[in-house]
Steps between C-alpha positions, in 0.01 A plus 500: 500500500289793386138420396340696216202721547186330359245717338196465261532552122530874422228544238455815289554815684290819507702666216515320175791470249358466145637447154235637258529447128297504187477643144526869429176675581365223719456721800798410720562862616135556562479180715800594701365850556202347688715372779494713827703823508712420204812679369592408144844535351395572147821385337313426175276803494169298510286657772264682261248213544465552869159623626564859589264466802742266667749660734812343351847654534722481191876547450534599143744326261707821461580474871627143495839360414690186610678676794219699650244224482700327771499819704123547453449152635714580808282806548186284503635342823501835680210648705457764229363231265285318756183593323572269208380141541570386151812539273466444132797456257358576157653334318773250575521422127583861437741535786680198361530668158620818661771309696621297201513796268725679753724199583532296182729757317733505798590133513694257273271210563116546513476244768671749728212751450240237563684390814502856621132532431438192712703648788315843474161334491586278796606805703190695396273219585652444848452866578140497382423166676630639835235775487182443690297569182329320215752491209386447130731437221340558158638325188395475145422143376635276228371169370674186587451125577465348838644163597210323340533674171200727534527867406482742780582867587830547681666817632725675246824476708852389419587161640723667762194692635263215439709286747457769768158652494233221461673281768464770765153642465193389684275520188559479125194657330409544137247751369345438171165534323223276373261565217154341480239535224545595140480826306312789661401265783864427586613610854846495639571464869826525685587249772798390700617155585784322677734265305561173662842490667597160348556674164769754585505639850502432870206718548401494867127513457222444252170677429168402343514430133378833390413821680426871438830693432483718805599492869164387619486216245851396602424496872184299439697247285796434730492148641 
């Protein structure tokens, strides 16, 4: 009879896998750009907000299609790409639109296209998760109700993708803003927070309630 090898619980590793979503203009790309040695796949064309002093590598949207994105991820596993510690997919919502716009006209039943999208995304995520790097998936948000009927922000993803992404990442983070004061004295501050996993995901780890939307704030908030 073979005995199993007994170990301690794994815990969160050095490299984090993050789903990051929020309204347009909330600062998602800017937040992702603060992570170490980031390369951003700018599928949506939204890197104009990045602080130009940051040394961030960008693959422009004109260079990305459904086929070569997989090849680029394979390249990230080679020694030639060892300098990159963080990979950002910006955005998953736009990649989904790109995929469905290409596939829907080619199938008789739309469910086929959504099934193909799920397969593509599952393959992409496996390749990315096998990398020894931080991985950040950026999504736009939409409003919805949680299991208790409260309105919350949810990633703008098709159900086929929603069943894949949130259940696999270590952290599901939201970036939004908060305004205090009135009139000329009003000030708006951006912040990030972690949605509780009981609502919609098997998120592996939680953070403090609110933190500054940058890498240092994230590191300080991780429990």
